[in-house]
N, C-alpha and C positions, 0 to 999 in steps of 0.2 A: 183747173190747176191754178194754184196761187204761185205768183212770182213777186219776190221782194228783190229790188235792185238798188244797191247803194244807199240804204236807208240810214239816215241820221235823225235820232229823236233826242229832244232836249227836255229838261225839266229846269224851270226858273231861269231859262236862258243858258244853261250849261248842258253840253252834250253828255248824254248818258249811253247812248248806242251810236256807234260810228261806222257809216260805210257798210252796213250789213246786207248780205245778199243771200238768198236761199229760195228754193222752190219745193212745192209739195204738189205731187201728182194725185189724181183721181185714185182712190183705193190704197193710198200710201199713208203711213205714219211716219212723221218726222219728229223725233224727240229733241228738245232743246234744252241742253244741260248746262249748269254753271253754278258757281257758289252764290250765296246771298249777296245781292248788291251788284251782281254781274251785268244786269240789264235785261233780264229775261222778260219780266212782266212789263218793263217799258217798251220793249220791242213789240209784244203783243198788243199793247195799247197804241202804239203807232200804226200797226196794221189794221186794228179795228176803228180807228179814228177817235179813240179817246183823248190821244194826244196828237198833234199835228207833226207831219214830217218837216224837219228843217232841210232835208235834202233827199234825194232819191224818188223812186216811184214804185208803185204796187199795182200789179195786174190780176185780175180775177177772170180766168178764162179769155185772156187776151185783152180785156178791156181795162183801161187805166180807171183807178178808183180813189187815188190818194187825195184827191181834192173833194170827194163827196162826204157829206155829213154821215156820222155812224149809222143813223137810221137807214140812209140810202144804201150803204154797204150791206147792211142786214138784208134789206129787200133784194139786193143783187146775189145774195146767197152765202154771205159770210156771218157766221155766228161765233160770238165770243163768250165762252164761260169764265167768268172772271173768279179769282181767288176769293174764298170766304163764304161760299154757298149762300148767295143772296135769294131767299124765298120770301113769299108774302106770308108772314107768320100768322096772321089772323084768318087766312083763308085755308080751306081744307086742301089735302093733297090734290083732289080732283079738281076743284076750283083753280089751283095753281096752273093745272095743265090746260084747263078751258081758256085761261088767258092767252095761250099762244096756239090753241087748235082751231081748226076750221069749223068744228062742231064736235058733238058728244061721240061720234063714231071714231073720230080721229084719236080721241083720248085713249080708246082701247089699244091702239098701236103702241103708245107710250107704256101702258101697262104690261104689254107682251115684251117690251125691251127690258123692264125691270118688274118682273112678277112679285118680287118682294113688296112692292108698293100697294098691290091690290087690296090686301087686308087693312091698309092704312088710308084708303081713299077718302074716308069720311073725317079722318083725324086732322086737326089743324096743323099746318106745316110747322109752326113753331115748337110743337110737341114732338116731332119726329127726331130720331136719333141723327148724329152727324153723318153717318153713312147713308141714312134714308133721305136726308135733305140733299146729299150731294147727287144721289140717283134722280131725285125729283128735278133738281136743276139741269141736269144733263138731258133728261126726258123732255123738259119743257123746251130746252133749246132745239132739240131734235125735232120737235113738232113744227118748227118754223121751216123745215125742208132745207136745211143749209146744204151748199156744195162743200163748204170748207169750214171746219170747226177749229176754232182756237181754244185749247183747254189749259187753264193755268192751275197747276198744283191742286189736281183732284184729291190727291192722298193726304192733304194737310190735316193733321190731328186724328187720322183714322187708323183703325187696327189693320194689321197686314192682310188678314183675310178679306176684309172689305176692299182694301186697294186691289187685291187680286180680282175680285168681282168686277170692279170698275175697269180694270186694264182689259179684262176678258171682254166686256161690253165694248169698249173703244176699239179693240181689235175687230169685233164683229161689224161695227159701223163702217170701218175702212174696207173690210171684205165686201160690204155692200156698195161699195163705190165712192164713200166720202173721203176727201182729203183732210188730213188732221195734223195739226202742229201742237205738239203736247209738251209743256213745260212741267217737269216733274223732278221731285227730290228723291224719290226711289229709284235711283239710276238702274239698279239691276232688273227691277220689274219693268221699267219703261224701255230698256234696251231689249228685253225679251220679247216684246211685242212690236217694237218699231222696225221699220225698213231702213230708214237713214237716221244719222244722228249729226247734230251740230253742237259745238261746245263754245259758249260765250264767256270770254274772260275779259274783265275791264272794259266791257262795252264793245269788245271786237270779236267777231266769229274767228276762232283760231283752228277750228277743225270741222270739216264737212265730209262725210263718207257713209258707207254702209254701216248700219248698227251692229252688223256682225263683228266688224273689226274691233269693237270695244267691249263686246260681251265676254265677261270673264277675266278681262285684262285690267285688274284694278291698278296696277302700276302705270299703264299707259293713261287710263282715265285720270288718276291723280295728277300725273305730269301735265296733262292738258289743262285741268282745272287750275292748278297752282303755279303753273309755268316752270315746273322743275324738269330736270333731265330725267330720262327713263333710265333706271338701274339696269345694268347689263351683267 
């Protein structure tokens, strides 16, 4: 389980996220929604250690990790898939996976997660489509055996059918016991696979509840995102 309590994260000495608290249990997906600039990526970076916390604490399975370096958090079971699909472009698909795998046998598990990559295993990652690169990044992170996945904007720039494929895979990882904190711009798709939802507005979490409460309720979601009154 991931527990974030009273987290404040700054950039250039200015608070971007203030007093944020949330939990993500094993087998659960929590989607973090918000407008551009609301602080979603900043919060994930504070959790993973890319940015330090100015206040608050983070627990992974009951152990405090907010003072650990990012690599130590990774070794403890926290994996952060950052926005932008970072792959090793000059390495093949298989070589990208071997970077994170215990050995060649483990790589086959990653190909089972995304069979679409099998036929691309000898292709340089820089030549893959955007969707294939995103699958590769997720599969590579999965090979590290994380307990908690932080996923930032998997859908960015991808076709809806590819986004649905990725969302199905994320749901499968959660059903296998992983805790997942998902930042996503496609709110309907994200809410469709999520168990719980948080809404971040102006660096503050303004909503925390079951994802089902927001599914199909565009007026309420808009009100939370923009700070508007819900029309009656």
